N, C-alpha and C positions, 0 to 999 in steps of 0.2 A: 488206723486207730478210729474208734467211735467215742465220741463224748457223749456221756449219758448225764443229764442234769434234771433236777426236779425241784419244785418250789419248796418242798419241806421234807423232813425226814419221815413224816407219816406217809409219804409217797413211795418209800423204798420197797415195801412188800410187793408193790405193783411193779415197779421198775426193775426189780431183781429178776423178773422173768426175761427182760431184754438183755440184762447182764449174763444171765445164764446161757441164753441161746447163742449170743455171740461168743461167749468163751468156749461153747462146744465146737464153734467153727474155728477156733484158735484165733479169733480176732481180739486185739488188745483193746481194752475199754479204760477210759478215766471216768470216774464217777464223782459228781459234786453236787451240792445244794446250792442253788442260785435262785434267790426269790426276786421275781420282778417288782415286787412292792416294797419288800424290806431291805433288799441290798441292791438297788438299782446300779450303783457304782460297780459292783462285782459283776452284774449282768452285762454292762456295756464293756468291760475288760474281757470277760469271757467270750462275747460274741465278736468282738474285734480281733481277738488274738487266738483263737482255737486253731485256726488253719496254720498258723505260724509254728505250733506245737506238733503238727503232723496229724491233726484230727481230720478225718475225711468226711464224716457225716456226724450230725448232731441229732441226738434223740432227747426230746425235751418233754416231760411229763408235768402236768399241772392240774389242779383242781380248781372249783370255784370259778372265779372270774377267768382264769387260765391265760394270762397274758405272756407268760414265759416263751412258749414256742414262736409266737408272732413277733414278739420283741427282738428275740434272737435272730429270727430270719430277716427282719428289717435291717440288721447290721452286718450279718455274717455272709460272706460269699459261699459258704457251704450249704449242701442240702440239709434241710431241717425236717425232721419227722416229729410231729406232735402226738403226745399220748393224753387224750382227756381223762381225767381220773375223778371217780366218784368220791368225793370227799365228804366230811362231816358237815361242812357249811354248803354243800352243793344242793342244787335243785333237781335231784335225781340224776345228776350227771350232764343234763342238758345244757346248763350254763357253760360248762367245761367243753362240751362237744362243739357248741356254736362258737364260742370264742376262738376256738382253734380252727375250725373249719371255715368260717366265713371271713377269710383274709382279702384285703383289697388287691386288685390287679397289680402285679409287679412284686408282690411279697408272698410268694407260695410258701405253704406249709403242707407237706404231705401228712394226712390225718388218718389215723387208725381208729378202731372201734373203742368205745369206752372201756377202760382198763385193758387195752389191747396192747401191752408192752411187748409180749412174745412177738406178735406180728411186726411191731416196729423194729425189733432186733432183726427179724428175717429180712424185712425190707432194706435195713441198713446193710446187712450182709450181701444182699443182691446188688446194691449199688456198688459196693466194693468189688464184688465178684465180676462186674462188667469190664473191670480192668485188671483183675488178678485172678488167673486161671486156677490157682491152688484153692482159693475161696469158692470160685465157681464150681470146681469139682466137689466140694463138700456140700454145697447147696444141691447139686443135682442128686448126690447120694441121699441127702436128707429127703428131698421130695420123693426119691424112689422108695424110701423107707415109709412114707405116708401112704403111699400108693399100696405097698405090700400089706400094711396094717389094715387097710380098708378091705383088701382082697381076702385077708385071713378072716377078718370079722364076717365078711359075707359068706364065706365057705362054712363058718361055724353056725350061722343062721339058717342056711339051707339044709343042715343035717336033721 
């Protein structure tokens, strides 16, 4: 299972891409809003207990100061993938990118591109696929589909 959390419901349209890709791989997701600044007690509970509920990877999206992924990573034993989100109070998204990317040694957060929730979902699936052959086979098929799509586009351009 993958835990998908975000700082605000306004982040859901971006984070939906992670939900959709994980569901396409038949990976169960749990989705919640956990604000690092407005609900710190909930953040502490989530980070400390997600692994006890069977969560294997956490995808955390946040905009603005974007403390959610790093704070979760500081407490959880699980891999955390951060999704910087360009929000209305953002400085073109750079504040979110740097807040998630620039973690101190010992507290890793895998960081995807600004608004890159789809890639976060794929990375979470790949992490799970490292020990789950069924998921691994679906990722292999997905990547083959990407290859075929490019080859098909290449052929249409050559005509």
